[in-house]
N, C-alpha and C positions, 0 to 999 in steps of 0.2 A: 808296206814296208818302212815307211818313214814312223808310222805309228807304233810299229816293234820296236825299231829303235830308241825312240822315246820312252817307252814303256821300259824297256831295258836301263836306260839311261837315268829315270825316275825310282827302279827299283835300286839300283847300285847307289844312288844319293841316300836312299832310305837305309838301306843297309849300313854304309858309313856313317851316318848319324846315329843310328841304333848302337853300333859298336863303339863310337867315340862317348856316347852318353854310359854305356855300359862300363867303360873303361874310367870314366872320370869318377862313377857312381864307386868303383872298387877302392879308388884313391881317396875319394871322400870318406867311406867307411875305413879303411885303414888308418887314415887321420884321425877319425873320431876313436878309435880303439887305442891308438898311441896316446891320445888325450887323457884318456879313460885309465889307463895303465898308469900315466905319471900322475894323476890325481890320486889313485888307489896308493901309490907311493909315497906321495907327501903326506896322506892320510896316516899310512901306518907310520911314517917319520914323527908325525904329530903325535901320535900315541906313544911312541918311545919316549918322546921328551915331556908330555906329560905324565908320564909314569916315573921319569926319572925324578921330576918336579916333585911329584906327590912323595916319594921315596924319601928326596932331601929334606921335605916338610916335615915328614912324620919325624925323621931322625933329629932335627931341630926341636922338636915338641917333647921328646924323649928327653934331650938333654937341658931342655928348660924345666922340665919337671922335676928332672933328677936335683939340677940345682936349687929349685923351690924347697925340695924335700932338705935337701944339707943345710940352707939358711933357716928354715925351720928348726931343725936339729938343734943348730948353733944358738938361734935365741932362746929355745926352752931351757938348753945347758946354762946360758947366761943367767936366765931369771933363777934358776933354782940355787945358784952361787949366794 
């Protein structure tokens, strides 16, 4: 009888250990998923900022090109006089 109660006690201890480990794994997996989602959100935000910076750079380049053409025309006009 004593062996049977020890076996039942050991089995219940193993069950509690397995359940505890399973719950801990779920929490770790949820934490990893949350971290992955946060990293994805940061990457999307960085991509939007990079796209906005590229747009501003392109606009500045167009303005510089227009200013260079205007200066070139003004210089040519003064040379003809």
